[in-house]
Every structure is written in structure tokens, then in C-alpha cells.
C-alpha positions, 0 to 999 in steps of 0.5 A: 499499500501506498502513503497519503497523506490527507491535507485540506479534507484532500486525500493525496497519495504520495507518489510510487512506481508500479510495474506495468505489463501489456500484451501488444494490440493489433494495431500496435504491431510492426511499429516501435515501441517510440511510436506507440508510446507517442501515439497512444500514450501522448508520451514525449519521446525524451520521457520515453529514451530516458526510461528505455536507458534506464532500463524502466522500459522494455520488451520480453518476445516470445511471451508463448513460449516460455523457455524461448523469452529473451529481454530487449533493453536499450535504446540502440535496440528498441528505437528501431525493432517493430513491435511482433505480437507475441511481446510484452511491454513491460514498464516501470513507472511513477505513479501520481495518482489524483487526489480525491475530496476525504470528510470522513475517517473511514467509509461507513459501512451498510450491511455486512455476511461472509459473502457480500459487502456494503458501503456508504461510498462518499462522492468524488471517489471512483468505485475501483482503479481505473485510469490514472486511480488506483489507491485512491479509489473505494475498492483500494480504500476499503480492503485497506479500512478491512485490512482484506486482501481481494474484493469484488465489484458488483456494480459502481457509480459514478465518480461523482456521486454517493450513495449504496455500493455492493461489494463481493468478499468472495469470487463465489459472492461476486459471481452470484451477484453479478448473475443476479443483476444480469438475469433478474433485473426486474426484480431489483430497484435502485431508488436515488437522490437528487437535488435539483433546480425548480419547482417539479411537479408533485406526484409521480412521474414516467419520463422515457428518452433515448441517452446520448452525450458529447464528451470533451474530447468532440465525440458523440457517446452512446454505442452505435448511434444507428441503433439507439436504444428508446427504452431508456426510463426513469420514475420521479417522485418529488419529496419535498420542495423548497420556495426561498431557493427554488429547487427541489428534492426528488427520488428517482427510480430507473427501469434502465441503467443507461450512462448518466440516466438521471442526470440527462433526463432531468436536464433536458426535463428542465429541473437539472441538479443544482451543482451539476457542472458537467450538464448544467455549468454555469462557469466553464466555457469548454463544458458550456460548448458542449452541452450546447452541442447537446441540446441542439442535439437532442432538439433535434431529437423532440422536433422528430419525436415531441414525447420524447421532451415531457412525461412520458404519455400513456396515452401517446403514439408508441416508439420503436424500440430503436431509432437511428440517430445519425439520421434524425440529426442529419450527421452526414451532411451536417458540416456545421456540427462536425466543426463544432466538434472538432473546435470542442476537441481543440480546446480541450486539447489546448486545456488540459496543454494548460494543465501541464505547467508543473512537472515531477523533478523525478520522472520529468513528467508534466502534471495535473492535479486539479482533476479534484476541484471539477464536479468533484461531488453531485447532489445525486446519492443511491439512496437503497438498492432492493433485490430477493429478501435484500434491502439496503439503504443509507441516511439521506445526505446533509444537502439533501436537507431543504 
């Protein structure tokens, strides 16, 4: 376990060295390791050469034949040598994890038995190791907190979302839970809390609208855009309205669980989550640009299918189970849309470049240490999870008191 410190409610992992072993991907074959690291990983050539010279970066050949393996090191050898499908790239890297918010000494436990462990995940912490996060992920923090060797994540919550999260203490427990999630979705129920802008209407309301988004690199996100599912459905119910704040506390139960579904549905309905700076930005111009593109695309969808703009009418027109979003937004002919996406991508590249002004004195790599500041908390909380004879529920978060 790497060491960490907590300063001003921020948990920071001390940079550490870790070993990576990567099998050569098909698209890397017949390319040099320098070319791959520059194009696929964004590494500068000098850093790559330094790692090769210090033998932190090298190649193991013939991975499928242990008795015939050899280790290739040194700049003279690797600068021209083409990667082979049976190669393993070995790299000892100086790892810099992004910091995370940290307001408690421990993660609160909701339930525990011989197979599973249910926790109340704080917002701002990724569920499991991903990207540059490892020890600053919830699963690794729980392993350290409970002195466990292994733990299995059965599902995930977004980094910015808090609430009920089910982990497995045994591999068999994880397999059983994943099978349940796959085969018995209709018998499970997840309820969320959200604090939104505006006076959400009283009663129970059902909203169905396909889910897609634009990422900050200028790409449309949602898998196959030519076969976009239309079944993305969330049920909402207002709990409380505060007139002086003009904000509502609502329960959200999603029937399908698509990417950022609740956040996008609430934004589309005109009741965005109050502090969701990714779907309702107020200051960051690049994120505002992204959201403006999304709104334009959803408006084209609403023009074609008006029923997706409002709460579901049980007597409305029947919609196909899938739609061709690319046709609806005129993707192949809309040069202005593609130019806007390219402009967004260029802006994101420039922004990341400006954030990489700090250099690590040890590994000489650029650092980004501001990730935790942007949208580290969203007022969306997984309140309860029901399946079979189990019902897991947390307390209301502090922000729910309006």
C-alpha cells in the first residue's frame, strides 16, 4: 500500500513506482515502441528514451514460449525494433494519482455478511481502480480499512455520485451478484435522491428518452448511434420543495441504467441537478460549449419525436425500440455540427496542455493536479438497493436537508 496524506479535506497518495505488463495490441504490431508511446499514450519522446535508457521500459519476446523468451533493452535495440504480436511491453512507471475529497476517517458500512459488503460511498471517489486512480479508489480504500487481501466490485457508481454500493468479499459472491444483475434486473430496484433546480411537479412521473452525450474530446457517446435504444426510462417523485431556494428534492428510480441517465433526463426536463457543472455549467466555457451542442442534438430529436421532450403519456404514439440518431441529426451532411465538435476537441487539448505546467522532479513528466476540483461532487445519491429478500438503504446526505 502506498502512503497517503490528508490535507484540507483532500486525500493525496504519495507518488510511487509500479510495474505494468502489457501484451501488444493488434494495432501496435510492426510499429516501434517509441511510436506507440507517442501516439497512443501521449508521451514525449525524451521521456520514453530516458525510461528505455534506465531500463524502466523494455520488451519481453516470445510470451507464448517461456523457454524461448528474451529481454530486449537499450535505446539502440528498441529505437528501430518493430513490435511483434507475441511481445510483452514492461514498464516501471512513477505513478501520480489524482487527489480525492476526503471528509471522513472511514467509509461507512451499511451491511455485511459472509459474501457481500455494502458501503455508503462518498462522492468524488471512483468505485474501482481506473485511469490514473488506484489507491485513491473506493475498493482499494476498503481493502486497507478492513485489512482485506481482495474485494470484487459488483456494480459501480459514478465518481461524483454517493450512496449504496455493493462489493463482494468472495469471488463466488461476486459471480452470484453479477448473475443476479444480468438475469433478474426486473426484480431489482435502485432508488436515488437528487436535488434539482426549480419546482418539480408533484406526483409520480415517468420519463422516457434515449440517452446520448458529447464528450469533451468532441465525440458522440452512446455506442451504436444507428441503433440507439429508446427504452431509457426514469420514474421521478418530488419529496420536498423549498420556495426560497427554488429547489426540489426528488426520488429517482431508473427502469434502465444508461450512462448518466438520471442527470441527462433531469437536464432535458428543465430540472437539472443544482451543482451538476457537467450538464448545467455556469463558468467553464468549454463545458458550456459541450452542453450547447448536446441541447442542439436533443432539440433535433424532440422535433422528430415530441413525446421524448415531456413526461411519458400512456396514450402517446408508440415508438420503435431503436432509432437511427445519425439520420435524425443529419450527421452525414451537417458540416457545422462536425466543425463544432472539432472546435470542442481543440479547446480540450489546449486546456489540458495549459494544466500540464508542473513537472515531476523525479520522472520529468507533466502533472495535472486539478482534477478533483471540477465537479467532484454532484447532489445525486444512491439511497437504496432492493433485490430478493435484501433491502440496503443509507441515511439521507446532508445536502438533502432543504
